[in-house]
ROTORDREN-776497 format. One line per 8 residues: number of its first residue (from 1); for each residue y, x, z of C-alpha. Coordinates in steps of 0.25 Angstrom, whole numbers, plus 2048, in hexadecimal, padded with zeros to 3 digits. Example, Ala and Ser with C-alpha at 12.3 -4.5 7.8 and 13.67 -1.06 7.14 Angstrom:
# residues 2
1	7EE,831,81F  7FC,837,81D
# end
This chain:
# residues 294
1	800,800,800  80E,805,7FD  818,806,808  81F,7F9,803  812,7F1,803  810,7F6,811  81E,7F2,815  81C,7E4,80F
9	80F,7E2,816  815,7E6,824  821,7DE,821  818,7D2,81F  810,7D4,82C  81E,7D4,833  825,7DC,83D  81D,7E6,846
17	820,7DD,852  81C,7D0,84B  80F,7D7,846  80B,7DC,854  80E,7CF,85A  803,7C8,852  7F9,7D1,85A  7FE,7CC,868
25	7FA,7BF,86F  802,7B3,86C  80E,7B3,876  818,7A7,877  820,7A0,881  81D,792,87C  811,791,873  80F,788,867
33	808,77E,86F  813,77B,879  81F,77E,870  820,770,86A  821,76A,878  82B,775,87B  833,772,86F  833,763,873
41	837,766,881  843,76E,87C  847,763,873  847,759,87D  84E,761,887  858,764,87C  85B,756,879  85C,752,888
49	866,75E,88A  86E,75A,87E  86F,74C,883  873,750,891  87E,75A,88B  884,750,882  884,744,88B  884,748,89A
57	88C,755,899  896,74F,88E  898,742,897  89A,74B,8A3  8A4,754,89C  8AC,747,897  8AC,740,8A4  8AC,74A,8AF
65	8B4,755,8A9  8C3,754,8AD  8C8,75C,8A1  8C9,757,893  8C1,75E,888  8BD,75B,87A  8B0,755,877  8AB,762,870
73	8AF,76A,87D  8A7,761,886  89B,762,87D  89C,771,87D  89D,771,88D  891,767,88E  888,76F,886  88D,77C,88C
81	88A,777,89A  87C,772,897  877,77E,891  871,783,89E  869,776,89F  864,778,891  860,786,894  859,782,8A1
89	851,777,89A  84D,781,88F  849,78B,899  841,781,8A1  83A,77B,895  836,789,88F  831,78E,89C  829,782,89F
97	822,783,891  820,792,892  819,78F,89F  810,784,899  80D,78E,88D  809,798,897  800,78E,89E  7F9,789,892
105	7F6,797,88D  7ED,79A,899  7DE,79C,897  7D7,78F,898  7E3,786,897  7DF,780,889  7D2,77B,890  7D9,776,89D
113	7DD,768,898  7D6,75A,898  7D8,751,88C  7D6,745,895  7E4,748,89C  7EC,748,88F  7F8,73E,890  7F7,732,887
121	7FF,732,87A  80D,72B,87C  814,724,870  822,729,870  827,71D,869  822,713,873  829,70E,87F  821,70C,88C
129	821,6FD,890  822,702,89F  82F,709,89B  835,6FD,894  832,6F4,89F  838,6FD,8AA  844,6FF,8A1  846,6F1,89F
137	844,6ED,8AE  84E,6F8,8B1  858,6F3,8A7  857,6E5,8AC  859,6E9,8BB  865,6F1,8B7  86B,6E5,8AF  869,6DC,8BB
145	870,6E6,8C4  87B,6E8,8BA  87D,6D9,8B9  87E,6D8,8C9  871,6D2,8CB  86E,6DB,8D7  878,6DB,8E3  87D,6E8,8E8
153	87E,6EA,8F7  88C,6EF,8FC  88E,6FC,903  890,6F9,912  897,701,91C  890,704,929  898,6FA,931  894,6EF,926
161	8A0,6EE,91D  89D,6EF,90E  8A3,6FB,906  8AD,6F8,8FC  8AD,702,8F0  8B8,703,8E6  8B4,6FF,8D8  8AF,70A,8CE
169	8B6,70B,8C1  8A9,70F,8BA  8A2,703,8C1  8AD,6F9,8BD  8AC,6FD,8AF  89D,6FC,8AF  89E,6EE,8B5  8A9,6EB,8AB
177	8AA,6EE,89D  89D,6F6,89D  895,6EA,8A4  891,6E3,897  88D,6EF,88F  884,6F4,89A  87D,6E7,89A  87B,6E7,88B
185	875,6F5,88C  86C,6F1,897  867,6E4,88F  865,6EE,883  85C,6F7,88C  854,6EA,890  852,6E5,882  84E,6F3,87D
193	844,6F4,889  83E,6E7,886  83C,6EB,877  836,6F7,87B  82C,6EF,884  829,6E6,879  827,6F1,86E  824,6FE,875
201	824,705,868  832,70B,865  839,70A,858  845,712,853  84E,706,855  84B,704,863  84D,713,866  85B,712,85F
209	85E,706,867  85B,70E,874  863,71A,86F  86F,710,86C  86E,70A,87A  86E,717,880  87A,71B,878  882,70F,87C
217	87E,711,88B  883,71F,88A  890,71B,883  893,710,88D  891,717,899  897,724,894  8A4,71D,88F  8A5,717,89D
225	8A4,724,8A3  8AE,72A,89A  8B8,71E,89C  8B7,721,8AB  8B7,730,8AA  8C1,732,8B6  8B9,729,8BF  8AC,72F,8BA
233	8B0,73D,8BD  8B5,739,8CB  8A8,732,8CE  89F,73D,8C9  8A8,747,8D1  8A9,73D,8DD  89E,743,8E5  8A7,750,8E8
241	8B0,747,8F0  8A5,73F,8F7  8A6,747,904  8B5,745,905  8B4,736,902  8B6,72C,90D  8A9,726,913  8A4,719,90E
249	8AA,713,901  8B0,71F,8FB  8A3,727,8FC  89B,71B,8F6  8A6,71A,8EA  8A4,729,8E7  895,728,8E7  895,71B,8DF
257	89F,720,8D4  897,72D,8D3  88A,726,8D1  88F,71C,8C7  896,727,8BF  889,730,8BF  880,724,8BB  889,720,8B0
265	889,72F,8AB  87A,730,8AB  878,723,8A4  882,727,899  87C,735,898  86D,730,899  870,725,88E  876,72F,885
273	86A,739,886  860,72D,884  867,729,878  866,738,872  857,738,876  855,72A,86F  85C,72F,862  854,73C,862
281	847,733,863  84C,72A,858  84E,736,84E  840,73A,850  83B,734,843  82D,73B,843  829,733,850  82E,726,84A
289	828,728,83D  81A,72A,843  81C,71C,84A  812,712,845  817,706,83D  81A,6F9,844
# end
């Protein structure tokens, strides 16, 4: 062989380090068996992190921040402050799958399993009837409570006199202009749960309706928090002055306003995240294409 032919042959075999690596035992942090599950876990964590970053942190920046800023600046600060959370999730998922890879490579691990203990196959496009019943009952109870069917006991002083609390602006708006829209959303949830109970097999239309319901819920409660931005900031920061507040009604007002603002913030953020998850599920054409006709 000529020198050029030898050079071409060696070049085809690869670099010396690559050629030597073929003679070593296979070493990898996460092997091909667990890698698809590892990629799925990272995608799921990424979508959850994105929803949290875009909803909860943006809402917190818009409502709690005292200084005005552009929307682009708020988005940048939201993503920048949530990088630690993303890196922590990535590290925990990677370490967990690396440990699982090490465990499954142990001698005899391939024979240490029982086929009778395998979980049953679950249809991802089918809603459990128990979940539909629980969701419908919860919505009905919440609707009755919202309409005032259940009396609320008054707070009583130790000497027997009821505590008179000042009206909360957030609560007054909830029971005022937002009262009917909230009733409509609860009725829509009840109707969708009833449909899921009658027809557990999901359709694209019902997933889209659920996403629209979540989006309307996030917009409704988010707009309420933005309109009452000053009251919300004061309520969320009210626990700092709880020790200095007078005993009795003042402390109860601080706790009430803080709890109400926190619940509304979590409802708005949770609905936005749920909407994103449903939209992602709606775009998975392969899963819907494999659904049997009818």
